[in-house]
N, C-alpha and C positions, 0 to 999 in steps of 0.2 A: 083524698086522692085515690083514683082507681088503681087496683093492683095490676101489675103486668104479668102476663103468662110466660112460661118457659120459652115458648115459640117467639113471642115478642122480644124477649131478651136476646135470643139467638139472632134475630134480625138486626137488632141494635148493634150487636158486636160484629156481625158480618159486615155491616156498613162501616164500622170503625176500622176493620182490617183492610178493606179495599180503599186504598188512598194513594195518591200520587207521591206523597212523602215517603211511604214505605217502599214503593217501587224505586224511587230515586236513591234511597238509602241502600237498596239492594245492589245498585250499580257500583257502589264502593267496594264490593266483594270480588269484583272481576280479577284483580291481581292474584287471588288465591287459586283461580281455576274452579271448575264446576264441583269436583269431588270435595276438596277441602273447604270451599266456600259453602257448599250445601251442609257439610258437617258442622261448620261454625254457626250457620243459621239455625239448625236444629238444636244444637246444644244451648245456644243463647236463648232461644225461645222456651226451651224446657226450663231453664233457670228463671227467666223473667215471668213466665206464666205460672210457675209454682208459687212464686211470691204473690202474684196477682190473684190467684185462687184463694189463698189464705186471707189476704186483705179483704177480698170481696165477701168471704165467709163471715168475717167479723161484722160487717155491715148487715148481712142477711140475718144473723142470729140476734143482733142487738136492735135492729130497726133504725140504726143511726146512719147519717150521711158519712161520706168518707172523712171529712174534716172533723165531724163530731166524734168519730171513733178515736181521733188523736187525743181527745180529752182523757181517755182511759189511761194514757201513759204520761201526758204532759200537763194535765190539769185544765181547769176552765179557761184561764187566761193564757197559759202556756200554749194551748192549741191554736190561739188566735194568730200566733206567729206563722204557723204552718198553713192556716187558712189564707193569710195574706200572700205567702209565697206561692200557694197554689193558684190563686187568682192571677198573679203575675205570670206564672208559667203558662196558664191557659190563655191569657191575652196574647202571649208569644206564639202559642200553637195556633190560635185563631188566625193571627197575621200570617204565619208561615203557610198554613193550609190554603188560605185565600190566595196568597202570592203564587204558590206552586200551581194551583188550579188555574189561575188566570194566565200564567205563563204558558201552560200546556194548551189551554183553549186558544190563546192568541197564536200559537204555532199552527193551529188548524184554520182559524179565521182571524186574520191579522187586522183587527179593527182597533187595536190598542189594548195593552195589558191593563191599563188603568180602568178602561170601560168594563173589562171582564171582572175586575175586582169589585166594581159597583154591582154588577149583575149577580155575582156569587154572594156578595154581602147581603143584597136585598132578598135573595132566596133563603138565606139562613135566617133572616129576620122573620120571614113567613113561617118557616119551620118552627121557630121559637113561639110564635103567636098561636100556632095550631096546638102545640104542647106535646109532651112525650107520649102520653097514653092514647092520644087521638091520631097517631101517625101510622097505625097498623096497615091500612090499605095502601097508602102512599108508599110506605117503606117496602111492602111486598113487591110492588111493581118495579120500584127502583132497584131492589136487590136482584130480581130476575134479569134486568137489563145489565147490571154490573157483572153478574155471573157469566152472561153470554159474551160480554166484551173481554173478560179475562180469558175465556176459552179461545176466542179468536186471536188474542194477543199471543197466547201460548203456541198456537198453530203457526203464526207468522214467525215467531222467534225461534222455536225449536224444530219446526218442520218446513221452514221456508226455503231451505237450500241456499242460504246466504253465502256459504263458502268462506266466511270470515271467522277467524279464531284469534281473539286477542291473547297475546302472549302473557304468561304468568311472570310476575316479578316480586321483589321483596318489599314493595312499598307499604304493604299492610301485613302485620303479623297475625297468626291464628288467634292469639289471645285478644288482640285489639278488635278483631272481627267478631269474636264471641261477644265482647262487651257492646259492640254496635247492635248486635242482635238482641242482647238483653235490654238495651236502652229503650226500645220502642214499647214492649209490654210494661217496662218499668215506669214509663211516662203515664200509664193508665192507673198505676197504684193509687194515686190520690183521687181517682174518679169512680172506680168500679162499684164501691159501696153506695154511691148515689143512685144506682140502678138496682142492685141486688136487694136493697132495703125495701123497695116497693114491689118485690116479686111475690106472687101467690105462694110459690114453693122456693124459698130463698136458697136452700142448699143445692137443690137440683138446678135452679136457674144460674147459680154461681159456676158450677162445674161445666154446664153446657155453654155458658157465655165465654168462659176462658178457653174451652176446647175449640169452639168455633173461631174465636178471635185468633188463637194460636195457629191453627191450620191455615186460615186465610192470610194472616200476616206472613207466615213462612212462604206461602204461595206468591205473595206480592214481592217479597225479597228475591225469590228465585226468578221471577219474571224480570226484575230489574237487572239481576246478575246475568241472566241469560241474554238479555238485550245487549249488554255491554260486551259480553264474550263472543256471541255468535253473529251479531250484526255490526259490532263496533260503534253502536249508536247509544248515546246516553240520554238523548231527548226522546221521551216516550211519544210525544206528539208527532214527531217525524216518522216513527215506526207506524203509527196509526194511519198517517197520510199515505205512506207507502203501501199499506195493506188495503187501501181504497175504502176505508171506513168513513171518512169525511164527516158529514153532519151527524151521523149516528154516534161516532166517537166523541164529537163535540158535546152533544147532549149528555152522554153518559159520563164524560169527564167532569162536567159541571156538577151533575147531581151526585157523583161519588164524593166530590169535594164538600158539597153541602151536607150530606148525611154524616160524614165524619166530623166536620167542623161544628155542626150543631151540638154534638156531644161535648166538645170543648167549651163552647159558649154557655150551654145549659148548666154544666157542672161549675163553671165560673160563677154563675148566678147562685147556685146552691152553696158554694163556699163563701160567697159574699154574705149570704144570710147568717152564716156562723159568726161573722164579724160584728153584726148588729141586728137586733130584732126589727129595727125600723127599715131594713133593706128588703125590698121585694125581689125575690130571685129571678123572676121572669124579666122584670125591668132591668135588673143588673146584667142579665144575659144579653139583652138588646144593646145596652151600652157597650159591653165588651165586644160585641160584633161590630159596632160602629167604629170603635177604637182600632180593632184589628184590621178592618177594611182600610182605614186611613194609613195605618202603618204599612200595610201591604203595598199601597200606592206609593208611599214616600221612601221606603227603605229597601235595599237589596237583601235577599235572604236565600242565596244560592247554596251555601254550605252550612248545614245544621249540626255537624258533628260536635262542635264545642257546646252547642245548646243541649244536645242529648246527654253529653257527659255531665253538664251542669245539673240537669234534672236528676241524673243518677246519683250524683254526690249529695244532693239535698234529700231525696225521698227514699233511697235505699237504706240509709241509717235510721231514718224515722220509722220506716216499716219494720226493720229488724227489731227495734226496741218495742214497738207495738205488738209484734208477733210473740216476742219473749214474754211480755207482761200478760197477754191474753191467753196463750195456749200453754205456756210452761209454768210461769209463776202464779197464774190465776189472780193477778192483782188489778185493782181498779183505783186509779188516782183522780177520778172525776171530782171528788170532794175537795181536792187541793186547788189552790189558786194557781200556783206554778210548781211543778215538780222539778226542782233545780237539778237533782241528781240525773234524771233522764235527759234533761236539756244539755247538761255537760257531756253526757255520753254521746248525744247526737252531734255536738260540736266535734268531739274526738273522732266520730265516724266520718264526718265531712272531711276533716283533715287527713284521715287515713285514706279515704277514697281518692282525694286529690294527689296524695303522695304516690299511691299505687298506679296512677296514670302513667308513671314513668317506669313501671315494672311490668314485664310481660309474663303472664301466667297462662297456662293452657285453658283455664276456665274463666278468664277475664278478671274483672275487679270486684264485681258485686258479691260473688260467693265468698271470697276471703273476708270482705268487709262485714257481711251479714253474720257469718259464723263467729268471727272475733267479737263483734258487738254483742251477739246473743249470749256468748259464753261470759263476757265481762258483766253483762246485765244480770245474768243468773247469779254470779258470784257476789256482786256488790249488794244485791237485794236480799241475800240469804239472812 
């Protein structure tokens, strides 16, 4: 497989950051107001992207896919559990992204959300068939269009003279907001190594990828939060229509959904390859896209907060143990069939994360869980 350049990796993660799901998640921050909301977004992304960087660095240094790196901590068969969970969460993300994109597109051209689901699903299939390393030119054009759209949206939201200011309230605590900001980069933890492992310069590609994604994701969150605070509008499609963007917004909305969801489906295929050598990753990605499209048509997916917390509870403990083994303990459990000690630690981490959902801390849930697990891991492996 051809190696990807640092620039190609930056384009991939720019596309990952520009998504309707991230803008919609940003609208949840409106009760905090701009200042506190912005602080929560920055702090959450700093935490999530730091973990994302170290997870990607492991893939870059070892040449292993994201789910193959889990063998380093959980053994050959133990890692299969996480590969299966990752495929499931990526099917979920594929469905959510198609659903959100179709809903927004239908708000501009009301021909039926189900039809937009089919259109977006079909385009993702084309993206997969073209392949990751052959998308350079297409991605460059799409990224420029997305960049222009986000600038226009910022102008409409922050300089449009809307005269609306949504009142602050106590419906969202600062700690809960931080965790919502952590959750989005956290959802990429089981994916980033799938791309850094194929980079010409793995270390450089990793930090550039994380930096680009982190900045763009913060931008998307702020756009969503600003839309809710300054326009009183939580539907991005309505804002675009009011801005007179029309067909241009429609095209860009569809392609932003495609570029992001492609990563989910592609990584689902790579994770599926970890489950069995007989599975072809590209074919698996195609199947995931079809399943995601069907789910997007059949099921409502308007509130994804519980889904984000579920992802955090599964993959934050997994990554904490992996980082401890790789960077601190310098241990490799690939030769094991199942490393039961680390698997038990992971279960404890999941329970701890779910328990702390009811506890408000100024840094969210992920930091306490990761720190506690890394300390316990270092102690029990001495």
